C-alpha positions as CSV (number, residue, x, y, z in Angstrom):
1,M,34.3,23.3,5.5
2,I,34.4,22.7,9.1
3,M,30.6,23.7,9.8
4,F,29.1,21.5,7.0
5,R,30.9,18.6,8.5
6,N,29.7,19.2,12.3
7,Q,26.0,19.6,10.6
8,I,26.6,16.1,8.5
9,L,27.8,15.0,11.4
10,A,25.0,15.9,13.4
11,L,22.6,14.5,10.6
12,A,24.5,11.3,10.8
13,S,24.2,10.9,14.9
14,P,22.4,8.9,17.0
15,A,19.2,10.2,18.3
16,D,20.4,11.0,21.8
17,V,23.5,12.7,20.7
18,Q,20.8,14.9,18.5
19,I,19.3,15.7,21.1
20,S,21.7,16.6,23.3
21,L,23.1,19.6,21.0
22,F,20.5,21.5,21.5
23,P,18.5,23.2,24.7
24,Q,15.1,21.9,25.8
25,G,12.5,23.5,23.7
26,V,13.6,23.7,20.7
27,C,12.6,22.1,17.6
28,I,16.0,19.7,17.4
29,G,14.9,18.2,13.9
30,D,13.8,21.7,12.2
31,E,17.2,23.3,13.5
32,L,19.6,20.6,12.2
33,V,17.5,20.6,8.7
34,S,18.3,24.5,8.8
35,D,21.7,24.6,9.8
36,F,22.4,21.6,6.7
37,D,20.5,23.6,4.3
38,H,22.5,26.8,5.3
39,H,25.9,25.5,5.4
40,K,25.5,22.8,2.5
41,M,24.8,26.2,0.5
42,E,28.0,27.6,1.4
43,F,29.8,24.5,1.1
44,V,29.0,23.9,-2.7
45,T,29.5,27.0,-3.8
46,N,33.0,27.4,-2.0
47,H,34.6,23.9,-2.6
48,E,35.1,21.5,-4.9
49,V,33.2,18.4,-4.7
50,T,33.2,15.5,-7.3
51,T,30.1,14.3,-8.7
52,E,30.0,11.6,-6.5
53,Q,30.2,14.2,-3.0
54,L,27.5,16.1,-5.0
55,E,25.3,13.4,-5.6
56,A,25.1,12.2,-2.0
57,I,24.4,15.4,-0.6
58,E,21.8,15.9,-3.3
59,A,20.0,12.6,-2.1
60,L,20.4,13.9,1.8
61,D,18.7,17.2,0.9
62,Q,16.2,15.6,-1.7
63,F,15.0,13.2,1.2
64,L,14.9,16.1,3.5
65,T,12.8,18.4,0.9
66,E,10.3,15.3,0.6
67,L,9.8,15.3,4.5
68,S,8.9,19.2,4.8
69,G,6.3,20.9,5.3
70,P,3.4,21.7,8.0
71,H,1.8,18.2,8.0
72,N,5.5,17.2,9.5
73,E,5.5,19.3,12.1
74,V,5.5,16.8,14.7
75,F,8.5,14.9,13.1
76,W,10.6,18.1,13.2
77,C,9.8,19.6,16.5
78,D,9.0,16.6,18.6
79,P,12.1,14.7,19.8
80,E,10.5,11.2,20.2
81,P,10.5,10.7,16.3
82,L,14.4,11.0,16.3
83,R,14.1,8.2,18.7
84,D,11.8,6.0,16.5
85,D,11.0,7.1,13.4
86,P,12.6,5.2,10.7
87,R,12.8,8.1,8.6
88,W,15.1,9.8,10.6
89,D,17.0,6.3,10.3
90,R,17.4,7.4,6.3
91,I,18.4,10.3,7.1
92,R,21.1,9.3,9.5
93,D,22.1,6.6,6.4
94,L,22.0,9.3,4.1
95,A,24.1,11.6,6.3
96,G,26.6,8.9,6.8
97,A,26.7,8.3,2.9
98,V,28.1,12.1,2.7
99,L,30.4,11.3,5.3
100,R,31.5,8.2,3.3
101,C,32.1,10.0,0.3
102,F,34.6,12.5,2.0
103,N,36.6,9.8,4.1
104,W,35.1,11.7,6.7
105,K,35.5,9.9,9.8
106,Y,32.6,10.2,12.7
107,S,33.0,12.0,15.6
108,R,30.7,13.4,18.3
109,P,29.3,16.9,16.5
110,E,30.2,20.3,18.2
111,K,26.9,22.4,19.9
112,D,26.4,25.0,17.2
113,G,27.2,28.8,19.5
114,A,23.4,29.7,18.3
115,T,21.6,31.8,20.9
116,Y,18.1,30.8,21.2
117,I,15.5,32.9,23.3
118,F,13.0,31.6,24.8
119,D,10.2,33.5,27.3
120,D,11.8,33.1,30.6
121,H,15.2,33.3,29.9
122,V,18.3,33.1,26.9
123,E,20.5,30.0,26.0
124,I,24.0,30.0,23.9
125,N,24.5,26.8,22.6
126,V,28.0,25.8,23.6
127,E,29.7,23.2,25.3
128,D,29.8,23.2,28.8
129,L,33.4,23.2,29.2
130,E,33.5,23.0,32.9
131,N,31.3,19.4,33.4
132,N,32.5,18.2,29.9
133,P,34.7,15.0,31.2
134,A,36.2,15.5,27.6
135,N,38.2,18.1,28.8
136,D,39.4,16.3,32.3
137,T,43.2,17.3,32.6
138,G,43.2,14.8,35.7
139,Q,44.2,17.4,38.1
């Protein structure tokens, strides 16, 4: 359930938060949606959900499906649409509805821990614990 909740939080987040969750050069929108799709299947298969919860998940999934396809590559891979395309606002609204159906409060999602292989380097997508102000112990 934690991974699914984190993906809903990521989809409900403002653009700047979504962009900060991934290394530069990653198709952020595509990653957000593919992670949601993967964890959605596991979640609805292995957890009891109410009709209202399932309908909210399906509404989000249906809207994402409508936006799929090669004609929307810029929408999924360019970070600018995350900031200014109203379809991303709709995605955030639908993800927010899922949060509300589960009575999950919004909090900043965690990075997914995935490994990204680029032409010239490899990046493991984890929080920078050393430079993260949330980890400041005041010492």
